[in-house]
KEVEX-54223 format. One line per 3 residues: their letters; for each residue y, x, z of C-alpha. Coordinates in steps of 0.05 Angstrom, whole numbers. Layout:
<atoms>
A) Y,X,Z; ...
</atoms>
This chain:
<atoms>
XXX) 3567,1283,1492; 3574,1269,1562; 3638,1236,1549
XXX) 3604,1197,1487; 3548,1174,1532; 3594,1147,1596
XXX) 3634,1112,1548; 3579,1078,1503; 3526,1067,1554
XXX) 3564,1008,1590; 3562,983,1520; 3487,990,1510
XXX) 3456,970,1573; 3493,905,1559; 3469,900,1489
XXX) 3411,924,1509; 3390,862,1564; 3419,822,1498
XXX) 3368,840,1456; 3304,832,1515; 3334,759,1534
XXX) 3337,741,1458; 3274,776,1447; 3241,746,1513
XXX) 3275,668,1494; 3228,623,1516; 3210,559,1477
XXX) 3229,494,1502; 3173,456,1526; 3138,409,1525
XXX) 3118,416,1445; 3115,349,1406; 3112,340,1328
XXX) 3159,333,1273; 3137,300,1208; 3078,354,1189
XXX) 3101,412,1237; 3091,422,1324; 3164,439,1343
XXX) 3187,453,1411; 3240,421,1458; 3294,438,1414
XXX) 3271,417,1349; 3245,491,1333; 3185,503,1293
XXX) 3128,532,1332; 3062,561,1291; 2999,554,1330
XXX) 2958,620,1314; 2895,617,1369; 2828,639,1383
XXX) 2776,598,1414; 2744,623,1468; 2678,592,1489
XXX) 2657,560,1566; 2614,500,1536; 2550,543,1542
XXX) 2491,531,1598; 2525,572,1654; 2599,535,1634
XXX) 2637,597,1648; 2678,633,1599; 2654,676,1567
XXX) 2652,757,1575; 2662,767,1646; 2605,794,1650
XXX) 2638,849,1607; 2706,859,1626; 2759,837,1670
XXX) 2787,763,1649; 2852,795,1646; 2837,856,1599
XXX) 2803,791,1552; 2877,762,1556; 2920,818,1552
XXX) 2878,829,1478; 2891,768,1458; 2962,766,1471
XXX) 2965,842,1450; 2918,826,1384; 2988,780,1366
XXX) 2957,712,1381; 2994,664,1414; 2942,611,1440
XXX) 2871,594,1454; 2830,534,1446; 2787,542,1510
XXX) 2724,500,1509; 2688,454,1563; 2631,413,1566
XXX) 2646,343,1592; 2595,341,1646; 2638,399,1678
XXX) 2690,361,1703; 2645,290,1707; 2589,320,1743
XXX) 2608,329,1811; 2549,373,1832; 2555,422,1771
XXX) 2635,427,1774; 2628,446,1844; 2570,496,1840
XXX) 2588,566,1840; 2581,615,1781; 2534,661,1815
XXX) 2490,596,1830; 2502,576,1760; 2471,644,1741
XXX) 2421,633,1785; 2392,577,1758; 2384,600,1692
XXX) 2350,670,1720; 2419,700,1682; 2407,758,1737
XXX) 2436,817,1697; 2508,771,1686; 2522,762,1759
XXX) 2522,842,1765; 2566,849,1706; 2609,786,1737
XXX) 2616,827,1814; 2628,887,1775; 2685,855,1727
XXX) 2705,799,1761; 2680,794,1829; 2721,744,1852
XXX) 2694,690,1810; 2624,697,1836; 2646,648,1894
XXX) 2681,606,1856; 2667,535,1836; 2646,534,1757
XXX) 2718,484,1752; 2761,531,1809; 2728,589,1745
XXX) 2760,545,1690; 2827,544,1721; 2824,615,1742
XXX) 2819,627,1665; 2873,582,1650; 2917,623,1695
XXX) 2897,702,1669; 2920,671,1597; 2986,643,1632
XXX) 2994,707,1662; 2990,736,1588; 3034,695,1566
XXX) 2985,651,1521; 2985,576,1510; 2918,535,1512
XXX) 2881,481,1479; 2830,447,1527; 2776,425,1482
XXX) 2728,378,1494; 2662,416,1460; 2610,375,1479
XXX) 2578,337,1546; 2521,375,1567; 2538,448,1574
XXX) 2503,485,1518; 2503,510,1442; 2541,464,1402
XXX) 2525,432,1331; 2474,394,1319; 2469,324,1287
XXX) 2415,310,1338; 2432,347,1397; 2441,274,1435
XXX) 2524,300,1436; 2543,281,1365; 2578,203,1367
XXX) 2594,157,1409; 2531,131,1435; 2496,184,1437
XXX) 2455,204,1501; 2503,245,1530; 2558,217,1488
XXX) 2579,153,1535; 2645,131,1525; 2663,107,1597
XXX) 2645,180,1620; 2686,213,1574; 2744,178,1567
XXX) 2739,194,1649; 2742,261,1632; 2794,265,1593
XXX) 2834,237,1645; 2811,279,1700; 2832,341,1663
XXX) 2887,320,1630; 2916,304,1696; 2884,369,1729
XXX) 2933,407,1691; 2991,368,1684; 3049,402,1705
XXX) 3021,471,1682; 3073,495,1620; 3022,539,1594
XXX) 2973,477,1576; 3005,450,1521; 2943,409,1486
XXX) 2879,374,1490; 2829,365,1434; 2796,302,1447
XXX) 2725,316,1422; 2691,376,1377; 2660,356,1313
XXX) 2633,294,1323; 2566,279,1273; 2505,242,1269
XXX) 2470,181,1253; 2518,141,1292; 2582,156,1265
XXX) 2626,106,1236; 2701,103,1217; 2692,28,1252
XXX) 2675,65,1313; 2725,125,1309; 2787,86,1305
XXX) 2761,36,1367; 2750,97,1406; 2784,155,1394
XXX) 2852,105,1410; 2829,97,1480; 2813,169,1496
XXX) 2876,190,1458; 2921,139,1501; 2881,160,1564
XXX) 2902,229,1557; 2976,211,1538; 2976,166,1602
XXX) 2953,211,1643; 3005,274,1617; 3052,256,1567
XXX) 3071,324,1543; 2997,350,1523; 3003,344,1451
XXX) 2931,305,1438; 2892,329,1381; 2847,279,1344
XXX) 2774,310,1306; 2756,272,1242; 2674,260,1228
XXX) 2624,295,1187; 2630,355,1238; 2709,358,1232
XXX) 2715,360,1160; 2726,287,1148; 2792,249,1146
XXX) 2799,202,1087; 2786,135,1121; 2857,147,1144
XXX) 2882,143,1077; 2892,56,1072; 2888,59,1154
XXX) 2936,97,1203; 2914,115,1275; 2951,51,1315
XXX) 2976,95,1377; 3035,73,1424; 3068,141,1415
XXX) 3079,187,1353; 3105,259,1372; 3042,281,1410
XXX) 2993,262,1354; 2952,327,1308; 2890,330,1275
XXX) 2851,381,1277; 2793,415,1212; 2742,459,1209
XXX) 2723,491,1152; 2668,545,1138; 2637,587,1082
XXX) 2579,532,1086; 2624,479,1081; 2634,478,1013
XXX) 2565,452,976; 2524,489,1036; 2498,555,1051
XXX) 2496,616,1002; 2535,575,946; 2598,622,946
XXX) 2545,681,926; 2507,637,870; 2569,606,841
XXX) 2635,630,816; 2688,656,862; 2742,619,829
XXX) 2702,551,820; 2678,543,890; 2752,561,919
XXX) 2784,510,871; 2724,457,896; 2739,483,972
XXX) 2810,463,960; 2804,400,926; 2752,375,983
XXX) 2803,405,1042; 2867,366,1003; 2820,307,994
XXX) 2783,290,1062; 2837,326,1111; 2909,359,1076
XXX) 2929,294,1053; 2947,289,1124; 3008,337,1120
XXX) 3031,313,1056; 3039,229,1094; 3078,278,1144
XXX) 3022,283,1201; 3006,365,1229; 2939,389,1210
XXX) 2902,449,1257; 2859,478,1231; 2818,495,1291
XXX) 2753,532,1272; 2748,576,1212; 2713,648,1208
XXX) 2657,690,1189; 2618,749,1195; 2661,801,1215
XXX) 2613,864,1193; 2636,852,1124; 2567,852,1098
XXX) 2567,770,1080; 2587,768,1005; 2597,684,1021
XXX) 2633,699,1079; 2678,747,1040; 2693,713,986
XXX) 2708,649,1024; 2758,683,1065; 2786,714,1016
XXX) 2805,633,978; 2813,602,1057; 2865,652,1076
XXX) 2902,644,1012; 2898,569,1022; 2920,574,1092
XXX) 2983,614,1077; 2998,573,1019; 3000,511,1067
XXX) 3029,557,1127; 2973,517,1181; 2964,523,1247
XXX) 2903,547,1265; 2847,577,1314; 2795,629,1296
XXX) 2721,626,1315; 2721,665,1357; 2741,722,1405
XXX) 2671,727,1438; 2634,784,1428; 2561,753,1459
XXX) 2545,694,1498; 2516,695,1567; 2452,654,1542
XXX) 2457,620,1476; 2395,577,1442; 2350,611,1502
XXX) 2372,682,1480; 2402,724,1539; 2467,764,1509
XXX) 2455,742,1440; 2509,769,1400; 2561,726,1358
XXX) 2574,757,1289; 2626,724,1280; 2667,751,1345
XXX) 2733,789,1340; 2701,837,1392; 2641,869,1398
XXX) 2576,859,1451; 2609,897,1507; 2675,859,1499
XXX) 2707,919,1491; 2729,942,1430; 2740,906,1359
XXX) 2691,890,1314; 2728,889,1237; 2797,918,1249
XXX) 2816,909,1185; 2808,834,1185; 2848,829,1243
XXX) 2908,861,1209; 2897,811,1150; 2900,751,1187
XXX) 2957,780,1224; 3002,760,1165; 2984,685,1182
XXX) 3000,698,1252; 3081,685,1228; 3101,619,1206
XXX) 3130,622,1138; 3161,561,1135; 3215,527,1186
XXX) 3211,452,1204; 3267,441,1147; 3249,418,1068
XXX) 3278,483,1040; 3226,516,1011; 3254,535,954
XXX) 3244,618,960; 3171,654,946; 3126,717,970
XXX) 3076,746,936; 3020,744,987; 2952,779,962
XXX) 2894,751,1006; 2845,800,1008; 2893,852,1043
XXX) 2938,803,1077; 2997,838,1048; 3054,813,1003
XXX) 3083,841,942; 3142,897,966; 3202,936,921
XXX) 3207,1005,940; 3255,1031,899; 3294,974,850
XXX) 3259,1012,791; 3196,1039,826; 3120,1014,826
XXX) 3114,950,868; 3074,961,929; 3029,918,982
XXX) 3061,917,1055; 3085,861,1108; 3089,796,1092
XXX) 3146,805,1147; 3188,861,1098; 3180,834,1039
XXX) 3219,811,983; 3236,744,977; 3230,720,905
XXX) 3240,661,854; 3192,632,812; 3232,600,755
XXX) 3221,552,707; 3211,596,653; 3153,621,695
XXX) 3196,689,720; 3192,716,782; 3263,746,805
XXX) 3283,780,869; 3324,736,905; 3398,761,896
XXX) 3386,807,837; 3374,812,771; 3308,836,771
XXX) 3246,808,751; 3172,824,752; 3140,853,683
XXX) 3072,870,658; 3069,933,628; 2995,944,596
XXX) 2921,958,623; 2914,996,678; 2986,1009,693
XXX) 3039,993,748; 3084,933,743; 3153,944,739
XXX) 3216,910,750; 3264,892,688; 3328,864,674
XXX) 3312,839,603; 3264,775,631; 3257,744,565
XXX) 3195,778,536; 3122,751,544; 3109,803,594
XXX) 3161,780,637; 3123,704,642; 3075,699,695
XXX) 3019,642,691; 2972,624,746; 2905,616,713
XXX) 2831,604,731; 2800,542,767; 2830,577,833
XXX) 2899,583,796; 2911,650,841; 2904,699,784
XXX) 2978,708,756; 2978,739,691; 3028,755,624
XXX) 3018,775,561; 3033,840,529; 3032,841,459
XXX) 2977,804,444; 2932,824,511; 2936,777,559
XXX) 2942,824,627; 2923,790,714; 2968,833,778
XXX) 2926,880,806; 2926,920,859; 2896,994,863
XXX) 2865,1037,914; 2935,1061,938; 2956,992,946
XXX) 3011,1009,882; 3012,935,837; 2996,944,776
XXX) 2964,899,718; 2901,901,686; 2853,854,647
XXX) 2835,794,683; 2770,791,713; 2723,738,734
XXX) 2759,682,714; 2697,632,704; 2617,637,699
XXX) 2599,704,730; 2574,691,801; 2561,771,809
XXX) 2639,787,800; 2684,782,857; 2755,764,837
XXX) 2783,787,905; 2839,841,874; 2866,800,826
XXX) 2879,738,866; 2952,721,894; 2988,670,923
XXX) 3060,649,908; 3082,618,980; 3135,588,1002
XXX) 3186,625,1044; 3243,587,1079; 3319,610,1069
XXX) 3330,628,1142; 3266,649,1154; 3217,652,1212
XXX) 3221,703,1261; 3158,758,1245; 3108,781,1291
XXX) 3094,853,1302; 3039,883,1247; 2979,887,1288
XXX) 2965,961,1320; 2903,937,1362; 2874,981,1414
XXX) 2807,972,1458; 2805,933,1514; 2834,970,1575
XXX) 2879,1016,1532; 2955,989,1516; 2980,956,1460
XXX) 3026,993,1411; 3047,932,1381; 3120,905,1401
XXX) 3128,830,1402; 3173,792,1414; 3127,731,1449
XXX) 3164,668,1474; 3129,648,1552; 3133,576,1569
XXX) 3196,552,1596; 3235,485,1599; 3287,453,1559
XXX) 3342,471,1620; 3305,539,1624; 3320,558,1550
XXX) 3385,532,1554; 3410,584,1612; 3365,645,1572
XXX) 3416,624,1513; 3469,622,1554; 3460,685,1585
XXX) 3448,718,1528; 3514,700,1497; 3552,722,1549
XXX) 3514,791,1557; 3531,805,1481; 3600,782,1482
XXX) 3613,828,1541; 3578,886,1500; 3621,873,1443
XXX) 3679,881,1475; 3666,943,1517; 3637,971,1449
XXX) 3698,953,1414; 3741,973,1477; 3718,1041,1468
XXX) 3723,1057,1402; 3794,1093,1402; 3767,1144,1452
XXX) 3702,1158,1409; 3747,1179,1356; 3773,1215,1392
XXX) 3721,1253,1412; 3699,1259,1338; 3758,1291,1311
XXX) 3761,1342,1372; 3690,1364,1357; 3694,1367,1291
XXX) 3755,1408,1300; 3715,1453,1346; 3665,1457,1293
XXX) 3712,1471,1240; 3734,1534,1278; 3670,1566,1303
XXX) 3643,1556,1220; 3707,1593,1202; 3699,1652,1256
XXX) 3627,1655,1234; 3645,1658,1168; 3688,1726,1186
XXX) 3637,1757,1233; 3597,1755,1168; 3651,1776,1118
XXX) 3660,1848,1170; 3595,1850,1181; 3582,1861,1100
XXX) 3642,1901,1091; 3617,1960,1136; 3548,1958,1108
XXX) 3575,1968,1042; 3626,2034,1075; 3565,2056,1112
XXX) 3524,2056,1043; 3586,2090,1004; 3590,2140,1062
XX) 3510,2148,1049; 3527,2166,973
</atoms>
């Protein structure tokens, strides 16, 4: 064994280093855009999978620092598979010197938040004496230490909760929304973070709204803000919001936003369960019909930007993490399916479990928060597993998307083949079979003759090679187009999943009318998968804050184009040397194996001879006793 190790170790060690280099291969910065995609300096697709972290409320400090060390929160975000943070900030933090220079302790004392002061003293003592602006920069530095990108989001002007139509922060000319001051603040912050590699983007303004809003003024003022940010920091992506709480860009259908730059522009969209027809609509109407309405609204108001070759970043979506809201549960099933189909960049609201002070309530809980009120554990582990599939890019920046995954939004998993003729099951989309949806509407596993077939009511779906019968044809039915149906004889059945995650076919349910019926188990999306594929993230195995993550992540820390080239050269060199050493030792390894095979054969022959002699002696002893 020592001989084997001595010969293999140099090769394995260099190959291990090569893998480590490749695994940590940094993306070449800065980021830019190519058609509808965000790409790195080498033109490779980069998918933003972000979480929102609020720092815009009255204290003007990132939430949770009284509950956990800042690095613990940053580390958890990274371990949960997110690659960036949309960090909110109030305009006055950068434009009002008396606010920005105030220490964290002074800010909390003025608000009477003495318990929060004690918590920060325990968990983040250096922060108390930092100015609010320095504290903001310290959070960005913590995120950098943990390999996370940052999007700076100007959420509001006057620190506080957002976003009411009449809060004075909604649109240009409102009480707290002065155009000149806004442009000045954008310039200052963009300049402050120039050369900070993990700060990749700036969102100009959150949720424009109110009676003053108009498309005419949007074009005029958003153009001015975008140009100001780009002039101050050309490396940043410039993220532009729409009207009506960031839900509408239809005014761009006939008139584009004219800027002196084009490859840094990204549009952003917000969508919650109440964004389609108001609150309670999901529980009061058939889920398929509401899902169709939501998809149509998103595409007509903002999704058309993708078709026009513009990146669209869903910078806010989310729902009640208790799992008890029928409206949020149904909305999320629909939205996650659409987000997977369009392969959108996104940021979920929010990592925050509770607020120092929200609308006069001290320690207010955030029901949409991924973490609990103490920022110490996950509220809903199952939900985090669901969205982990969206953290991976399904498509790259090419136009070749002929391959499909069969995606199940309720679980965030994809249809897997466990055996050629065995039952199909749900599993990680990173390891899923790739399917071809043919012109005859059959679903065939790529590179095989196997097609998906229905068998009957409450029976496992199967794979077959005779794909001309009606039970091999799959149609997307219902208003949502997420029921995949087939025919077995004269029966129409729909793809479903049972409690063991086995794919079955069953009676189609909730197709129309009934508002009490939940179709989630029968909702599937055929989503495009690039031929070459995109490097997948690990399947989420999150843990409480302060403990080690069990996940394996090939994260890509910020790096310049030149540094990226050096990493790739080092990787190639190490792999070549490792391969040379590996093959140069193979002859000796073969000899070692042959010798040990002979030794093993000789030992087995001796053991067999001993057993034979023993049996003979026992037989002779038995005869003598008789």
